N, C-alpha and C positions, 0 to 999 in steps of 0.2 A: 891320265889315269882312266882305264876302262872301268865303267860301273858294272856291278854284278846285278843280274836280274833276280828279283825276289820270286822264285818259282812257287812258293807257297801262296803268296798273294795272287799271282797270276792264275794259278790253278783254281783257287777259290772263286775269283771274280769271273773267269771264263766259264767255269762250271755253272755258276748262278745265271749268267747270261744265256747259256745253252739251255738250261732247264726252262727259263722263261720263254724262249723262242719255241721250244718243243711244245710247251703248254699252249702258246698262241697258235701254233700250227694245228694242234688238235682241235682247238675251238673253231678255227676256220673250217676245218674238214667237217666237223659236226654241224656247223651252221650251213654248210653246203648240202647237208642231208646225208652225209656218209654215216653208215652204221658204225658205232663204236665197238671196239673189242670189249670183251667182258670186263677186263681190268680197267678200261677207260670209262665205262658206263656211268659211274658215279663221280667222275672227275670234274665235270663242268656241265653247265646248262647252256646249250646253244642259243636258247631264246634270250639270254643275257648278253650275247655278243653284239656290241654296238661300238660306235666310234669312241666313246669314253673308255671302254675296256681296251680297245686297240691302243689308244694313247697311253694308258697306264702301263700296259704290257711293254710297248716299245720303249717308253721312258725308263722302265725298270731295267730292261736289257741294255739300253744306252748307258745308264748309270754304271753298271758293272763293267762294260767294255771300256768306258772312259776311265773308270777308277783303275782298271788293270793297266792301261797305258800310262796314265799319269803317276801311278804308284809303283811302276815296274822296278825302279831302282831304290825303293824306300823300304825300311823295316815296317812291319805292321803298325807299330806305335807311331812312327813318323807319318805314315799314310793316314791313319785315323786322326791324327792331330791336324792334318791339313784336309779334312774331309770335303769341305765345300770347294776347295781348289781342285782336288783330285777328281771330283765327279763331273767337272765341266768338259765339254767337247774340246779336244785339242785343236786350236786354231790352225796350226800348220798342216793338219790332215787334208785340207782343201787340195793341196798339190797331189795327193794320192788318189783323187777321184779317177775312175776309169774313163777313158776317152770313148764317148759314144755319140751316136747321131743325136740323141736326146739333149745333150748338153753342148752340142756344137763344137766339140773338141776332137771329133773323130778325124783321123788322117784319111785323105782320099787315096 
């Protein structure tokens, strides 16, 4: 039996991850000295961008991406009931890593 994707759950969590990554990218740009657009000016303080902020931001994005994958076939109630399980990085994703020279898996 083919499971149905929960598009509402996917949309919510992918949107949250996207917003977090866009915010992170803005903070990186500002920390590099790029001048913010008027609408971005009050959004963040580039002086506060440090490793702890990076870890928190990436952790938040990972949470939503992991939850989207792990909860993809569950109702919202089922996904929320298994919150801790759903936010974990899927172990089988290791096989989906791109083959690059950096990880020694690139084909010659």
